[in-house]
KEKE-3310 file (N, C-alpha, C; in steps of 0.2 Angstrom, whole numbers, plus 5000, padded with zeros to 4 digits):
npx = (5054:5054:5058:5054:5043:5033:5032:5024:5012:4996:4983:4970:4951:4945:4933:4925:4930:4927:4914:4912:4912:4901:4897:4902:4892:4883:4875:4882:4878:4867:4876:4886:4895:4912:4929:4941:4950:4957:4970:4969:4956:4952:4939:4927:4926:4913:4917:4924:4915:4904:4910:4914:4902:4897:4905:4901:4889:4890:4902:4906:4919:4928:4948:4960:4958:4946:4940:4929:4918:4916:4926:4937:4934:4935:4946:4954:4951:4956:4971:4973:4972:4982:4993:4989:4994:5007:5011:5009:5016:5029:5035:5046:5040:5024:5024:5030:5022:5013:4998:4989:4981:4982:4994:4998:4998:5006:5018:5020:5019:5033:5040:5039:5043:5057:5062:5062:5073:5083:5093:5098:5102:5104:5099:5088:5086:5073:5063:5057:5046:5038:5022:5012:5009:5022:5031:5026:5027:5040:5042:5039:5050:5058:5053:5053:5063:5076:5078:5087:5083:5084:5082:5080:5083:5073:5070:5069:5059:5052:5060:5070:5086:5097:5111:5110:5104:5113:5121:5116:5121:5128:5136:5130:5117:5103:5090:5082:5070:5055:5048:5040:5032:5028:5012:5008:5013:5015:5028:5040:5052:5069:5069:5077:5091:5091:5090:5102:5111:5108:5111:5124:5129:5126:5112:5096:5081:5065:5052:5037:5024:5012:5006:5013:5013:5000:5001:5010:5018:5026:5041:5048:5060:5064:5071:5075:5071:5071:5058:5041:5027:5009:4994:4976:4964:4968:4972:4960:4953:4947:4943:4953:4963:4978:4996:5013:5026:5040:5057:5062:5072:5072:5059:5060:5068:5059:5054:5038:5022:5010:5000:4991:4977:4981:4995:5004:5013:5015:5008:5010:5008:5021:5029:5028:5031:5032:5024:5027:5034:5020:5011:5016:5015:5001:4991:4976:4959:4959:4956:4948:4937:4940:4954:4951:4943:4955:4963:4954:4952:4966:4968:4960:4965:4977:4974:4972:4981:4993:5003:4998:4987:4994:4999:4990:4982:4995:4993:4981:4982:4995:4986:4978:4988:4995:4982:4981:4994:4993:4987:4993:4992:4993:5001:5010:5012:5028:5035:5043:5052:5043:5036:5021:5002:4998:4990:4995:4990:4992:4983:4987:4981:4970:4960:4962:4954:4940:4941:4941:4929:4916:4922:4916:4903:4900:4900:4912:4926:4940:4954:4958:4971:4982:4986:4990:5004:5012:5027:5032:5023:5027:5038:5037:5031:5017:5000:4990:4984:4978:4974:4971:4969:4972:4964:4963:4949:4946:4943:4944:4933:4932:4944:4939:4928:4934:4944:4933:4925:4935:4940:4928:4925:4938:4935:4924:4929:4940)
npy = (4964:4951:4950:4938:4937:4945:4937:4927:4913:4915:4910:4910:4914:4930:4936:4925:4930:4943:4941:4938:4951:4962:4974:4977:4974:4983:4999:5015:5031:5025:5015:5002:4999:5002:5000:5010:5011:5006:5008:5018:5013:4995:4986:4974:4958:4944:4936:4940:4952:4945:4935:4946:4949:4937:4935:4944:4941:4930:4925:4937:4946:4956:4954:4945:4947:4939:4924:4917:4909:4917:4925:4921:4912:4925:4930:4919:4921:4933:4931:4923:4930:4938:4928:4924:4938:4936:4925:4927:4939:4932:4932:4930:4924:4927:4936:4946:4955:4968:4974:4990:5004:5005:5008:5022:5025:5015:5019:5030:5026:5020:5029:5038:5031:5027:5040:5046:5041:5049:5063:5082:5084:5072:5061:5056:5047:5048:5046:5057:5050:5046:5044:5054:5050:5042:5053:5064:5060:5060:5074:5079:5075:5082:5094:5096:5090:5093:5085:5079:5078:5067:5069:5058:5057:5057:5048:5054:5043:5037:5029:5026:5036:5028:5034:5044:5040:5033:5043:5049:5042:5046:5048:5053:5046:5037:5030:5022:5026:5022:5020:5002:5003:5013:5026:5034:5032:5020:5013:5000:5001:4993:4986:4974:4978:4991:4986:4981:4990:5000:4992:4989:5001:4999:5004:5003:4999:5003:5000:5005:4996:4998:4997:4989:4975:4972:4968:4958:4946:4945:4944:4947:4940:4937:4949:4956:4965:4977:4985:4983:4992:4988:4990:4988:4989:4991:4978:4971:4970:4976:4994:5004:4996:4988:4985:4985:4976:4972:4966:4955:4958:4971:4977:4974:4982:4995:5011:5011:5017:5021:5024:5012:5002:4984:4984:4983:4977:4977:4989:5003:5014:5021:5016:5009:4993:4987:4977:4965:4963:4959:4965:4977:4988:4988:4996:4997:4993:4983:4985:4973:4967:4971:4965:4952:4953:4957:4946:4935:4941:4941:4927:4925:4932:4923:4912:4914:4911:4921:4926:4923:4933:4946:4946:4948:4961:4969:4968:4973:4985:4990:4990:5002:5011:5011:5015:5028:5035:5037:5050:5065:5076:5070:5064:5052:5049:5044:5031:5018:5004:4988:4991:4995:4990:5003:5018:5034:5051:5065:5078:5088:5108:5102:5099:5088:5085:5088:5080:5068:5068:5070:5055:5048:5052:5042:5030:5027:5024:5035:5040:5058:5069:5074:5062:5062:5063:5075:5079:5072:5073:5088:5085:5081:5092:5094:5100:5091:5074:5062:5046:5029:5013:4994:4979:4963:4961:4966:4969:4965:4972:4983:4993:4995:5002:5010:5017:5022:5031:5042:5047:5052:5061:5070:5075:5083:5092:5098)
npz = (4958:4947:4930:4925:4934:4928:4915:4918:4912:4910:4920:4926:4928:4925:4924:4931:4943:4945:4947:4960:4967:4974:4974:4959:4949:4948:4942:4935:4934:4922:4916:4915:4928:4928:4937:4941:4951:4961:4966:4975:4983:4985:4979:4989:4990:4993:5001:5011:5015:5019:5029:5040:5043:5049:5060:5067:5070:5076:5086:5093:5106:5114:5111:5118:5134:5140:5147:5145:5132:5118:5120:5118:5106:5097:5099:5096:5082:5078:5082:5072:5060:5061:5059:5046:5042:5042:5037:5021:5020:5021:5035:5049:5060:5068:5077:5073:5067:5068:5071:5063:5060:5047:5031:5034:5050:5053:5047:5056:5069:5067:5065:5077:5086:5082:5080:5095:5098:5089:5086:5083:5068:5064:5049:5037:5024:5009:4994:4980:4975:4986:4995:5004:5016:5018:5020:5029:5040:5045:5042:5052:5063:5057:5060:5076:5082:5072:5064:5047:5032:5018:5000:4987:4971:4955:4940:4922:4918:4930:4937:4952:4955:4955:4958:4965:4976:4982:4985:4993:5008:5023:5038:5046:5043:5049:5045:5031:5018:5008:4996:4989:4977:4967:4969:4961:4947:4946:4945:4949:4963:4964:4975:4982:4979:4985:4996:5000:4998:5009:5019:5019:5023:5036:5040:5043:5036:5029:5019:5010:5006:5000:4987:4982:4987:4986:4971:4968:4974:4989:4998:5013:5022:5012:5005:5014:5021:5035:5041:5036:5027:5026:5020:5024:5014:5001:5001:4997:5008:5022:5027:5041:5044:5045:5043:5052:5048:5056:5058:5073:5081:5080:5083:5099:5102:5101:5106:5111:5104:5107:5124:5135:5139:5135:5131:5140:5151:5166:5177:5190:5202:5202:5191:5176:5167:5149:5138:5129:5110:5100:5103:5114:5106:5102:5108:5117:5112:5099:5081:5079:5069:5058:5056:5055:5044:5035:5036:5031:5016:5012:5013:5003:4992:4992:4986:4975:4958:4958:4951:4938:4938:4939:4927:4919:4923:4921:4905:4903:4909:4900:4888:4890:4889:4878:4872:4874:4872:4859:4857:4853:4865:4874:4890:4899:4917:4921:4915:4916:4911:4917:4925:4936:4937:4936:4928:4926:4918:4911:4902:4890:4894:4897:4914:4927:4935:4928:4917:4926:4931:4919:4913:4923:4922:4911:4918:4923:4934:4938:4946:4951:4955:4966:4971:4983:4985:4981:4979:4968:4960:4958:4954:4939:4935:4936:4938:4944:4940:4931:4934:4933:4937:4942:4945:4952:4946:4935:4918:4901:4896:4903:4900:4886:4888:4896:4887:4878:4885:4890:4878:4874:4883:4883:4868:4873:4879:4870)
capx = (5050:5060:5054:5050:5038:5027:5031:5021:5007:4990:4977:4964:4947:4943:4926:4923:4934:4923:4907:4913:4913:4893:4895:4902:4886:4878:4876:4885:4873:4864:4881:4890:4903:4919:4930:4947:4951:4959:4975:4967:4954:4950:4933:4930:4924:4908:4920:4926:4910:4898:4915:4915:4895:4896:4907:4896:4884:4891:4907:4911:4920:4935:4951:4966:4954:4942:4939:4924:4921:4917:4931:4941:4935:4936:4955:4958:4951:4961:4978:4974:4973:4989:4997:4989:4998:5013:5010:5006:5024:5034:5039:5048:5036:5020:5025:5033:5017:5008:4992:4989:4975:4986:5001:4999:4998:5012:5024:5021:5023:5040:5043:5038:5048:5065:5062:5064:5084:5088:5095:5098:5107:5102:5096:5084:5085:5067:5063:5053:5040:5034:5016:5013:5010:5029:5034:5024:5028:5048:5044:5037:5055:5064:5052:5053:5071:5081:5082:5087:5079:5087:5077:5083:5079:5070:5074:5061:5053:5050:5062:5075:5090:5102:5117:5106:5103:5120:5128:5113:5121:5133:5138:5122:5110:5099:5085:5080:5062:5056:5040:5042:5030:5024:5004:5005:5017:5017:5036:5041:5058:5074:5069:5084:5098:5090:5089:5107:5115:5106:5115:5130:5131:5124:5105:5089:5077:5056:5048:5032:5024:5007:5005:5018:5009:4994:5001:5014:5021:5032:5044:5052:5064:5070:5072:5079:5069:5070:5053:5037:5022:5006:4985:4972:4960:4970:4971:4953:4949:4941:4947:4954:4967:4986:5002:5019:5031:5048:5062:5061:5078:5071:5055:5061:5071:5058:5048:5029:5018:5003:5000:4985:4978:4985:5001:5010:5016:5012:5010:5009:5010:5028:5033:5026:5033:5029:5024:5032:5029:5018:5006:5016:5011:4993:4985:4968:4956:4963:4952:4945:4933:4944:4957:4947:4941:4961:4964:4949:4955:4971:4967:4956:4971:4982:4969:4973:4987:4996:5008:4993:4983:4999:5003:4981:4983:5000:4991:4976:4988:4997:4981:4976:4995:4994:4976:4984:4999:4991:4987:4999:4992:4991:5009:5010:5019:5031:5036:5048:5049:5044:5031:5014:4995:4993:4994:4995:4992:4990:4981:4987:4976:4964:4962:4962:4945:4937:4942:4939:4919:4917:4921:4910:4896:4898:4901:4920:4928:4946:4955:4960:4972:4989:4986:4995:5011:5014:5035:5031:5020:5030:5043:5036:5030:5011:4998:4987:4985:4972:4975:4970:4972:4969:4963:4961:4942:4943:4940:4946:4928:4933:4946:4934:4923:4940:4943:4926:4923:4940:4938:4921:4927:4941:4932:4919:4933:4942)
capy = (4960:4950:4950:4931:4936:4947:4933:4919:4912:4916:4904:4913:4918:4937:4935:4923:4933:4949:4940:4937:4957:4962:4981:4977:4971:4990:5005:5022:5035:5021:5013:4996:5000:5004:5004:5009:5017:5002:5009:5021:5006:4989:4984:4967:4953:4943:4932:4947:4955:4940:4933:4949:4950:4929:4934:4948:4936:4922:4926:4944:4950:4958:4948:4942:4950:4936:4919:4915:4906:4919:4930:4914:4912:4930:4930:4915:4924:4938:4930:4918:4935:4940:4922:4924:4941:4935:4920:4934:4943:4927:4934:4924:4923:4931:4942:4952:4959:4974:4977:4997:5007:5005:5012:5028:5022:5011:5025:5037:5019:5019:5037:5039:5025:5029:5047:5046:5041:5055:5069:5087:5083:5066:5059:5050:5046:5046:5048:5061:5046:5045:5045:5058:5046:5042:5061:5070:5057:5062:5080:5080:5075:5086:5102:5096:5087:5095:5079:5080:5074:5069:5065:5053:5061:5052:5048:5056:5037:5038:5026:5029:5037:5025:5036:5051:5035:5030:5048:5050:5040:5049:5046:5053:5043:5034:5025:5026:5024:5021:5013:4996:5003:5021:5023:5039:5031:5012:5012:4996:4999:4988:4984:4970:4983:4997:4984:4979:4997:5001:4987:4990:5007:4999:5008:4998:5000:5001:4998:5007:4990:4997:4994:4983:4970:4971:4967:4954:4941:4949:4938:4951:4938:4936:4955:4958:4973:4979:4986:4983:4992:4987:4992:4982:4992:4991:4971:4968:4971:4982:4999:5004:4989:4987:4983:4986:4969:4971:4960:4953:4962:4978:4978:4974:4992:5001:5012:5010:5021:5024:5019:5011:4995:4978:4986:4982:4970:4979:4997:5004:5023:5025:5013:5004:4990:4986:4969:4959:4964:4964:4970:4983:4993:4988:4999:4998:4988:4983:4984:4966:4964:4974:4962:4946:4953:4956:4939:4933:4944:4939:4920:4925:4933:4918:4906:4914:4911:4928:4925:4926:4940:4952:4947:4951:4966:4974:4966:4978:4992:4991:4991:5010:5016:5012:5020:5036:5038:5039:5056:5069:5080:5064:5061:5046:5051:5037:5025:5014:4995:4982:4993:4989:4990:5009:5021:5040:5054:5072:5081:5097:5111:5099:5099:5082:5084:5090:5073:5063:5069:5067:5051:5044:5052:5036:5024:5025:5028:5036:5046:5064:5075:5073:5057:5061:5063:5082:5082:5068:5078:5093:5083:5081:5101:5092:5101:5084:5070:5056:5038:5021:5009:4989:4975:4957:4960:4972:4964:4968:4976:4988:4994:4998:5009:5016:5021:5025:5037:5043:5048:5058:5068:5074:5079:5089:5097:5100)
capz = (4955:4942:4922:4923:4935:4922:4911:4920:4910:4915:4923:4930:4924:4928:4925:4938:4948:4945:4951:4967:4969:4972:4970:4953:4947:4949:4936:4937:4927:4919:4912:4919:4934:4929:4944:4940:4956:4965:4969:4979:4989:4981:4981:4993:4989:4996:5006:5017:5019:5022:5035:5044:5046:5051:5065:5072:5071:5080:5089:5094:5110:5115:5113:5123:5139:5143:5147:5140:5126:5114:5120:5115:5099:5093:5100:5091:5075:5078:5080:5064:5054:5060:5054:5038:5036:5042:5030:5017:5017:5024:5041:5051:5065:5068:5082:5069:5063:5073:5067:5064:5056:5040:5033:5038:5056:5052:5049:5061:5073:5068:5066:5084:5091:5080:5083:5102:5099:5086:5089:5078:5061:5060:5042:5036:5017:5006:4986:4976:4973:4992:4997:5010:5022:5021:5020:5035:5049:5045:5041:5059:5065:5056:5063:5080:5082:5068:5057:5042:5026:5011:4995:4982:4965:4951:4932:4918:4917:4937:4941:4956:4952:4962:4961:4969:4981:4984:4987:5000:5015:5026:5045:5050:5040:5053:5041:5024:5020:5002:4992:4986:4970:4968:4969:4954:4941:4946:4943:4955:4963:4964:4983:4984:4978:4991:5004:5000:4998:5014:5025:5017:5027:5041:5040:5043:5029:5031:5012:5010:5001:5000:4982:4980:4991:4981:4965:4968:4981:4995:5004:5018:5023:5006:5004:5020:5024:5042:5041:5029:5027:5021:5021:5021:5013:4996:4999:4996:5013:5025:5028:5046:5046:5041:5047:5052:5050:5059:5061:5080:5084:5081:5087:5106:5106:5097:5110:5111:5100:5113:5130:5137:5140:5132:5128:5147:5155:5173:5180:5196:5202:5200:5184:5170:5161:5142:5135:5122:5103:5094:5107:5116:5098:5098:5114:5118:5109:5091:5075:5077:5066:5053:5056:5053:5037:5029:5035:5024:5012:5011:5012:4995:4986:4991:4983:4968:4953:4958:4944:4932:4940:4938:4920:4916:4926:4917:4898:4904:4911:4894:4884:4891:4887:4870:4868:4876:4869:4851:4855:4854:4867:4882:4893:4903:4919:4924:4911:4916:4910:4921:4929:4938:4934:4938:4923:4927:4914:4911:4895:4889:4893:4900:4920:4927:4939:4925:4914:4929:4933:4911:4910:4927:4917:4908:4924:4923:4940:4940:4953:4949:4961:4968:4974:4990:4982:4980:4976:4962:4953:4957:4949:4935:4932:4933:4943:4944:4934:4930:4937:4931:4941:4938:4951:4948:4945:4929:4909:4895:4892:4907:4895:4881:4891:4897:4881:4876:4891:4888:4871:4874:4887:4877:4863:4875:4882:4864)
cpx = (5054:5055:5051:5045:5031:5029:5028:5015:4999:4986:4975:4957:4945:4936:4921:4925:4929:4916:4907:4913:4903:4893:4898:4898:4881:4879:4879:4881:4870:4870:4884:4896:4908:4923:4938:4949:4954:4965:4973:4962:4950:4943:4933:4925:4918:4911:4921:4920:4904:4903:4913:4906:4894:4899:4906:4892:4883:4896:4910:4910:4925:4940:4955:4961:4950:4943:4934:4924:4920:4922:4936:4939:4936:4945:4957:4957:4955:4966:4978:4975:4980:4994:4996:4994:5005:5015:5011:5013:5028:5036:5041:5045:5031:5018:5030:5027:5014:5002:4992:4981:4976:4993:5003:5000:5004:5019:5025:5022:5030:5042:5045:5043:5056:5066:5064:5069:5087:5087:5095:5103:5108:5098:5093:5082:5076:5067:5057:5045:5033:5028:5016:5012:5016:5032:5033:5027:5036:5048:5042:5044:5059:5059:5052:5059:5076:5083:5082:5085:5083:5083:5083:5080:5076:5071:5067:5057:5051:5054:5068:5081:5095:5109:5117:5105:5108:5124:5122:5115:5126:5132:5134:5115:5107:5094:5085:5071:5059:5049:5043:5041:5024:5016:5003:5009:5018:5024:5038:5050:5063:5076:5077:5089:5096:5092:5098:5112:5114:5111:5120:5134:5127:5117:5102:5087:5069:5055:5040:5028:5015:5002:5008:5014:5002:4996:5006:5018:5028:5034:5050:5058:5069:5074:5076:5076:5068:5063:5049:5031:5015:4999:4981:4967:4961:4971:4965:4951:4946:4947:4947:4960:4974:4990:5008:5021:5038:5053:5061:5066:5075:5066:5056:5064:5067:5054:5040:5028:5014:5003:4992:4982:4981:4992:5007:5009:5013:5012:5007:5012:5017:5032:5027:5031:5031:5029:5028:5028:5026:5014:5009:5015:5004:4989:4980:4965:4956:4956:4950:4942:4938:4949:4957:4945:4948:4962:4959:4950:4960:4973:4964:4962:4976:4979:4971:4980:4988:5000:5003:4990:4988:5000:4994:4981:4988:4996:4986:4979:4991:4993:4979:4984:4997:4989:4981:4989:4998:4987:4992:4999:4992:5002:5006:5015:5020:5031:5042:5046:5049:5038:5026:5010:4994:4998:4991:4996:4989:4989:4983:4981:4970:4965:4959:4956:4941:4935:4936:4932:4916:4916:4916:4905:4895:4901:4908:4924:4937:4948:4960:4963:4981:4991:4993:5001:5013:5021:5035:5029:5022:5036:5043:5031:5023:5006:4992:4987:4977:4973:4970:4971:4968:4970:4962:4954:4941:4944:4945:4940:4931:4938:4943:4932:4929:4941:4939:4927:4928:4939:4932:4922:4933:4939:4927:4923:4938:4940)
cpy = (4958:4951:4944:4932:4941:4941:4926:4919:4911:4909:4904:4916:4924:4936:4933:4928:4941:4947:4938:4944:4959:4970:4981:4976:4978:4994:5011:5027:5033:5018:5007:5000:5000:5004:5002:5014:5012:5003:5014:5018:5004:4989:4978:4962:4949:4938:4935:4950:4950:4938:4938:4949:4944:4931:4941:4945:4932:4922:4931:4946:4952:4951:4950:4945:4944:4929:4915:4912:4910:4925:4926:4913:4919:4931:4926:4918:4930:4935:4928:4924:4937:4933:4922:4928:4938:4929:4925:4936:4937:4930:4929:4921:4929:4937:4949:4957:4963:4977:4985:4998:5005:5008:5017:5027:5019:5015:5029:5032:5021:5024:5040:5036:5026:5035:5050:5046:5045:5058:5075:5085:5076:5065:5055:5052:5044:5048:5055:5057:5044:5047:5050:5056:5044:5048:5064:5067:5061:5069:5082:5079:5081:5094:5101:5094:5089:5089:5081:5076:5073:5066:5063:5057:5054:5053:5051:5050:5037:5034:5030:5030:5034:5028:5041:5044:5035:5036:5050:5050:5047:5044:5045:5049:5037:5028:5028:5020:5024:5016:5008:4998:5009:5022:5029:5034:5025:5009:5006:4999:4994:4987:4980:4974:4988:4994:4984:4986:4998:4996:4987:4995:5006:5003:5001:5005:4999:5003:4999:5001:4990:4997:4988:4977:4967:4966:4961:4951:4947:4944:4944:4949:4938:4944:4959:4964:4972:4981:4984:4985:4990:4990:4989:4984:4991:4981:4968:4967:4977:4987:5000:4998:4989:4985:4984:4978:4975:4966:4961:4958:4969:4980:4978:4977:4995:5005:5011:5016:5026:5021:5019:5004:4991:4978:4985:4976:4971:4987:4999:5011:5026:5022:5009:4999:4987:4978:4971:4962:4959:4969:4975:4988:4994:4990:4999:4993:4989:4983:4976:4964:4965:4966:4956:4947:4952:4950:4935:4936:4942:4932:4919:4927:4926:4913:4906:4914:4918:4931:4929:4933:4946:4952:4948:4957:4972:4972:4973:4986:4995:4992:5000:5014:5018:5015:5027:5038:5039:5045:5060:5075:5075:5062:5057:5048:5046:5031:5021:5006:4991:4985:4990:4991:4998:5015:5028:5047:5061:5075:5088:5100:5108:5099:5092:5079:5085:5084:5067:5063:5069:5060:5046:5047:5045:5029:5021:5027:5027:5041:5051:5068:5074:5066:5055:5061:5071:5082:5077:5071:5085:5091:5083:5087:5098:5097:5096:5080:5065:5050:5033:5015:5003:4984:4967:4955:4965:4966:4969:4976:4984:4993:4999:5004:5012:5022:5026:5032:5042:5049:5054:5064:5071:5078:5084:5092:5100:5107)
cpz = (4948:4933:4922:4927:4933:4915:4912:4916:4914:4913:4929:4926:4928:4929:4931:4944:4950:4948:4956:4972:4968:4969:4961:4949:4947:4943:4940:4932:4920:4914:4918:4922:4930:4932:4942:4944:4962:4969:4976:4986:4983:4984:4986:4990:4994:5002:5012:5019:5022:5030:5039:5048:5050:5058:5068:5074:5077:5084:5091:5101:5108:5115:5119:5132:5143:5143:5147:5133:5120:5112:5116:5109:5094:5092:5096:5084:5073:5077:5073:5059:5055:5058:5049:5035:5036:5037:5022:5015:5020:5027:5043:5057:5066:5072:5078:5066:5069:5069:5069:5061:5047:5038:5036:5046:5057:5054:5053:5066:5073:5067:5073:5089:5089:5081:5089:5102:5094:5088:5080:5073:5059:5054:5043:5026:5015:4999:4985:4974:4977:4993:5003:5016:5022:5020:5026:5040:5048:5045:5049:5066:5063:5059:5071:5084:5079:5064:5052:5036:5020:5008:4989:4975:4959:4943:4930:4918:4924:4940:4948:4954:4958:4962:4966:4977:4986:4989:4994:5008:5017:5035:5048:5049:5045:5050:5033:5024:5014:5001:4989:4979:4971:4966:4965:4948:4940:4945:4953:4956:4966:4974:4985:4985:4984:4997:5005:5003:5006:5020:5023:5021:5035:5043:5039:5037:5030:5023:5013:5004:5000:4994:4979:4982:4986:4976:4963:4974:4982:4999:5009:5021:5016:5004:5008:5025:5030:5043:5036:5030:5022:5024:5018:5015:5003:4992:4998:5001:5016:5026:5036:5050:5042:5047:5046:5055:5051:5061:5068:5084:5084:5084:5095:5107:5104:5102:5108:5109:5102:5117:5131:5137:5135:5131:5133:5148:5165:5174:5186:5197:5202:5193:5181:5166:5156:5142:5129:5117:5103:5098:5113:5111:5099:5105:5112:5114:5101:5086:5075:5072:5058:5051:5054:5045:5032:5031:5032:5017:5009:5011:5004:4991:4986:4987:4976:4964:4953:4951:4939:4932:4937:4931:4917:4918:4922:4909:4899:4903:4903:4887:4882:4888:4882:4868:4868:4872:4860:4850:4859:4861:4876:4884:4899:4907:4922:4917:4908:4915:4916:4927:4931:4936:4935:4934:4925:4921:4915:4902:4895:4887:4895:4908:4920:4932:4933:4920:4919:4929:4924:4912:4916:4926:4915:4911:4923:4928:4938:4945:4949:4956:4960:4969:4980:4988:4978:4976:4970:4959:4952:4953:4942:4931:4930:4938:4947:4937:4937:4932:4935:4934:4939:4945:4947:4945:4938:4923:4905:4892:4897:4903:4890:4884:4892:4893:4876:4879:4890:4881:4868:4878:4885:4872:4868:4878:4877:4863)
residu = (UNK:UNK:UNK:UNK:UNK:UNK:UNK:UNK:UNK:UNK:UNK:UNK:UNK:UNK:UNK:UNK:UNK:UNK:UNK:UNK:UNK:UNK:UNK:UNK:UNK:UNK:UNK:UNK:UNK:UNK:UNK:UNK:UNK:UNK:UNK:UNK:UNK:UNK:UNK:UNK:UNK:UNK:UNK:UNK:UNK:UNK:UNK:UNK:UNK:UNK:UNK:UNK:UNK:UNK:UNK:UNK:UNK:UNK:UNK:UNK:UNK:UNK:UNK:UNK:UNK:UNK:UNK:UNK:UNK:UNK:UNK:UNK:UNK:UNK:UNK:UNK:UNK:UNK:UNK:UNK:UNK:UNK:UNK:UNK:UNK:UNK:UNK:UNK:UNK:UNK:UNK:UNK:UNK:UNK:UNK:UNK:UNK:UNK:UNK:UNK:UNK:UNK:UNK:UNK:UNK:UNK:UNK:UNK:UNK:UNK:UNK:UNK:UNK:UNK:UNK:UNK:UNK:UNK:UNK:UNK:UNK:UNK:UNK:UNK:UNK:UNK:UNK:UNK:UNK:UNK:UNK:UNK:UNK:UNK:UNK:UNK:UNK:UNK:UNK:UNK:UNK:UNK:UNK:UNK:UNK:UNK:UNK:UNK:UNK:UNK:UNK:UNK:UNK:UNK:UNK:UNK:UNK:UNK:UNK:UNK:UNK:UNK:UNK:UNK:UNK:UNK:UNK:UNK:UNK:UNK:UNK:UNK:UNK:UNK:UNK:UNK:UNK:UNK:UNK:UNK:UNK:UNK:UNK:UNK:UNK:UNK:UNK:UNK:UNK:UNK:UNK:UNK:UNK:UNK:UNK:UNK:UNK:UNK:UNK:UNK:UNK:UNK:UNK:UNK:UNK:UNK:UNK:UNK:UNK:UNK:UNK:UNK:UNK:UNK:UNK:UNK:UNK:UNK:UNK:UNK:UNK:UNK:UNK:UNK:UNK:UNK:UNK:UNK:UNK:UNK:UNK:UNK:UNK:UNK:UNK:UNK:UNK:UNK:UNK:UNK:UNK:UNK:UNK:UNK:UNK:UNK:UNK:UNK:UNK:UNK:UNK:UNK:UNK:UNK:UNK:UNK:UNK:UNK:UNK:UNK:UNK:UNK:UNK:UNK:UNK:UNK:UNK:UNK:UNK:UNK:UNK:UNK:UNK:UNK:UNK:UNK:UNK:UNK:UNK:UNK:UNK:UNK:UNK:UNK:UNK:UNK:UNK:UNK:UNK:UNK:UNK:UNK:UNK:UNK:UNK:UNK:UNK:UNK:UNK:UNK:UNK:UNK:UNK:UNK:UNK:UNK:UNK:UNK:UNK:UNK:UNK:UNK:UNK:UNK:UNK:UNK:UNK:UNK:UNK:UNK:UNK:UNK:UNK:UNK:UNK:UNK:UNK:UNK:UNK:UNK:UNK:UNK:UNK:UNK:UNK:UNK:UNK:UNK:UNK:UNK:UNK:UNK:UNK:UNK:UNK:UNK:UNK:UNK:UNK:UNK:UNK:UNK:UNK:UNK:UNK:UNK:UNK:UNK:UNK:UNK:UNK:UNK:UNK:UNK:UNK:UNK:UNK:UNK:UNK:UNK:UNK:UNK:UNK:UNK:UNK:UNK:UNK:UNK:UNK:UNK:UNK:UNK:UNK:UNK:UNK:UNK:UNK:UNK:UNK:UNK:UNK:UNK:UNK:UNK:UNK:UNK:UNK:UNK:UNK:UNK:UNK:UNK:UNK:UNK:UNK:UNK:UNK:UNK:UNK:UNK:UNK:UNK:UNK:UNK)
# end
């Protein structure tokens, strides 16, 4: 993401946005809800909630397999969501979008397909900043096939060490799989450079866009990424839905992940002919309502001034960082310039879980733990951290409440 993106002029009303989220009107422990856990899962606007309910009320049926009116209507809505996601990522065609249950399944699908052709000693490059969903599937291949994992180091500010990255390549490198934006530090990787270096070595690359796609526009064609994974519940959509984007030339050669209905062209007692992508990778009844809900969420996002949203989110995160760094016992994990709207921190002598529970007493919801990124937490010699993450619906009052709740929790634990 370029610096000019972060400097875009603001032109949206966060208070109007907030009013579109019913849950944000509630109170927690007698205080107005301050929800700062969107990196784990974002809240849902009314258009998504109502749209999914309307689909169930008016036109629900299984997709692709019926000739009756409701089956056709549901199929049209389902495939329309695929087209919406293709547009959201600027994929070359909608058939490059495989619906999955989320980023975790997307990466497992890719690992299964690519892993079928890997051999002992083949290498996969990943980094210390990865979420467990982009680590464990590759460990499966290490355990079961003898694949070697090559780890890219991080600088102290949370950025990828590009020298470490370039040094990781060898004649045995078969895939690069890296985060576009860290779910712990908010650091945004230089995806263009990562892709170019991988392609200079004739190696395909997958980018985990679970956080990045939320906070700024992603153009997979401009990035030239071979694969890109997203998850719906962070994109203001429902759980149980996400996608793997893959270049058409890669998907046609990728082995199926699961077998069952819909993913075949024909089956006999002696053989099976697989269908074409993306349906080859979508065995069984798909998450129909969830896909439709994701399409509604993406349309809602694309109606916003996303440049202004990013500026607003980053301004809120910067205020939190400024407040926290006034304390000598607080450490921000990852302070690279241009990072996204995620702030992870620890406090000397205080456990993150205690801080989070005490802040919840004042209606402030933050995440505490290792954030499914143990190698990163170990890299910074922490046991766990608190994480505040920001979305379009957060306001300056949320920051004020965060600071007040943090001060009270810290004072109580001192």
